[in-house]
C-alpha positions in Angstrom: 110.3 131.4 20.7 110.0 132.0 24.4 108.0 135.3 24.9 110.6 136.6 27.4 113.4 136.1 24.9 111.5 137.7 22.2 110.8 140.8 24.2 114.3 141.0 25.5 115.4 141.4 21.9 112.9 144.2 21.3 113.9 146.0 24.5 117.5 147.4 24.0 117.9 149.7 27.0 117.2 150.0 30.7 114.7 152.7 30.0 112.8 150.6 27.5 111.6 148.4 30.3 111.6 150.9 33.1 109.0 153.0 31.2 106.6 150.1 31.2 106.6 149.8 35.0 104.5 151.5 37.7 105.0 151.8 41.4 102.3 152.3 44.0 102.7 153.9 47.4 99.1 153.3 48.6 99.3 151.4 51.9 96.8 153.1 54.3 99.2 153.0 57.2 102.2 154.7 55.5 103.5 157.7 57.3 104.7 160.9 55.5 108.3 159.7 55.7 107.3 156.3 54.2 105.5 158.0 51.4 108.5 160.1 50.7 110.8 157.0 50.8 108.4 155.2 48.4 108.4 158.0 45.9 112.2 158.1 46.1 112.3 154.4 45.3 110.2 154.9 42.2 112.4 157.8 41.2 115.6 155.8 41.7 114.1 153.0 39.5 113.0 155.5 36.8 109.5 154.0 36.4 106.8 155.5 34.2 104.5 156.7 37.0 104.1 156.6 40.8 100.6 156.2 42.3 99.9 157.7 45.7 96.9 158.1 48.0 94.9 161.2 47.1 96.0 162.9 50.3 99.6 162.6 49.2 99.2 163.8 45.7 100.2 167.4 46.3 103.4 166.2 47.9 104.1 163.7 45.0 103.5 166.4 42.4 106.1 168.6 44.1 108.6 165.8 44.5 108.3 164.6 40.9 108.4 168.1 39.4 111.1 168.4 36.8 111.2 164.6 36.3 109.7 162.5 33.5 107.8 160.4 36.1 104.1 161.0 36.1 102.3 161.6 39.4 99.1 159.4 39.7 96.4 158.7 42.2 93.1 156.9 42.7 89.4 157.7 42.6 86.7 155.4 43.7 89.3 153.1 45.2 89.5 150.2 46.2 86.1 148.7 45.4 84.2 151.5 43.6 81.4 151.8 46.2 81.3 155.6 46.2 78.4 157.4 44.5 79.0 158.7 41.0 79.0 162.3 42.2 81.8 161.5 44.8 83.9 159.7 42.2 83.5 162.6 39.7 84.5 165.1 42.4 87.5 162.9 43.4 88.7 162.7 39.8 88.3 166.4 39.1 90.0 167.3 42.4 92.9 165.1 41.5 93.1 166.6 38.1 93.2 170.1 39.6 96.0 169.0 42.0 98.2 167.8 39.1 97.5 164.1 38.7 98.5 163.0 35.2 97.0 159.5 35.6 94.0 158.4 37.6 93.2 154.8 38.5 89.6 153.9 39.3 87.5 150.8 40.1 84.0 150.3 38.6 81.3 149.8 41.3 82.0 146.1 42.1 78.5 145.5 43.6 76.8 147.0 40.6 78.9 145.1 38.2 78.2 141.8 40.0 74.5 142.7 40.1 74.7 143.2 36.3 73.6 146.8 36.5 75.7 147.6 33.5 74.1 150.9 32.6 75.1 152.3 36.0 78.7 151.2 35.5 78.8 152.7 32.0 77.3 156.0 32.9 79.7 156.5 35.7 82.8 155.6 33.7 81.6 157.7 30.7 81.5 160.8 32.9 84.9 160.1 34.5 86.4 159.3 31.1 85.2 162.6 29.6 86.6 164.6 32.6 90.0 163.0 32.1 89.9 163.3 28.3 89.2 167.0 28.5 92.1 167.5 30.9 94.5 165.3 29.0 94.7 162.9 31.9 95.0 159.1 31.5 92.2 157.1 33.0 92.9 153.5 34.1 90.1 151.1 35.1 90.9 148.1 37.3 89.1 144.9 36.4 91.0 142.6 38.8 88.8 141.0 41.5 88.4 137.3 42.3 84.6 137.6 42.1 84.6 138.8 38.5 83.8 136.0 36.2 85.1 135.9 32.6 81.8 137.1 31.2 81.7 140.1 33.6 85.3 141.0 32.7 84.4 140.9 29.0 81.4 143.2 29.6 83.6 145.5 31.8 86.1 145.7 29.0 83.5 146.5 26.4 82.2 149.3 28.6 85.7 150.7 29.0 86.0 150.7 25.2 82.9 152.8 24.9 84.0 155.2 27.7 87.3 156.4 26.3 89.3 154.7 29.0 93.0 154.7 28.2 94.1 151.6 30.2 92.3 148.5 31.4 94.1 147.0 34.4 94.0 143.2 34.4 95.7 140.2 36.0 98.5 138.8 33.9 96.4 135.6 33.3 93.8 137.7 31.5 96.1 139.3 28.9 94.9 137.0 26.1 91.3 137.7 26.9 92.0 141.4 27.0 93.8 141.4 23.7 90.9 139.6 22.1 88.2 142.0 23.5 89.9 145.3 23.7 91.4 145.1 20.2 93.8 148.0 20.7 91.0 150.5 21.6 92.2 150.4 25.2 95.7 149.6 26.3 96.4 146.9 28.8 98.1 147.2 32.2 99.0 144.2 34.3 97.9 144.8 37.9 98.9 141.4 39.4 100.6 138.1 38.6 104.1 139.3 37.7 107.0 139.2 40.1 110.0 138.0 38.2 111.8 139.6 35.3 110.9 136.8 32.9 107.2 137.1 33.9 107.4 140.9 33.2 109.0 140.3 29.8 106.4 137.6 28.9 103.6 140.0 29.9 105.0 142.7 27.7 105.3 140.2 24.8 101.6 139.4 25.5 100.5 143.0 25.0 100.9 144.7 28.3 102.1 148.3 28.0 102.2 149.0 31.7 102.8 146.7 34.7 102.4 147.2 38.4 105.5 145.8 40.2 106.2 145.6 43.9 110.0 146.1 43.8 111.1 148.0 40.7 114.6 148.6 41.9 115.5 144.9 42.3 113.7 143.9 39.1 115.4 146.6 37.0 118.8 145.8 38.6 118.3 142.3 37.2 117.3 143.7 33.9 120.5 145.9 33.8 122.6 142.9 34.7 121.0 140.9 31.9 121.7 143.7 29.4 125.3 144.0 30.5 125.7 140.2 30.1 124.2 140.4 26.6 126.6 143.2 25.6 129.6 141.3 27.1 128.6 138.2 25.2 128.2 140.2 22.0 131.6 141.9 22.4 133.2 138.5 23.0 132.0 137.0 19.7 134.8 136.7 17.1 134.5 138.9 14.1 133.1 137.4 10.9 135.7 136.6 8.3 135.4 135.8 4.7 
């Protein structure tokens, strides 16, 4: 069976898919007005969480107050080159400001240099801070210089550090499923743009997906659900 078809059967409502999606408002040149517009787009779509720059988190928390959408931000972003102390301060500051999810990047240079103890010590401390606060920690392992063996090592480190989500390209879902073994959940960070690609990724084990245009994608999903309902209603009743 086509993975997209299989997942479409499992997902019965608009919300079933919307709650798998994430929307990011992270461009460094966004103005306050553009950040507000971006958050509004995510709200209109009804996604699971909206990720903003750390400097915009207070505003996002206020804007999303009273909604089921989780405010999220980043620490050690985009390539993880900050010191461990700085990353820990960033994470704790975001927690204090109301972040419900934090996305971080392991130190790319240290990972490529195979200094795995440094990477693990850093993520272990961040993981504990988030766990104690009831905040979701997501670790990004999506960089073109990461070889398969480094991704596997990175995933094993995440398993030991109480990371909630590992963020991977769609092409790495099979690898992630084999290595993570349901200890960490999987998020697709890149490689999905169409509705069928999103549904196939969900069938492959992705529980969250970053998408660039959730409104358009979910409008297509709603139209597909309506078409399925119309087709079901048009079927003649069974007779003996």
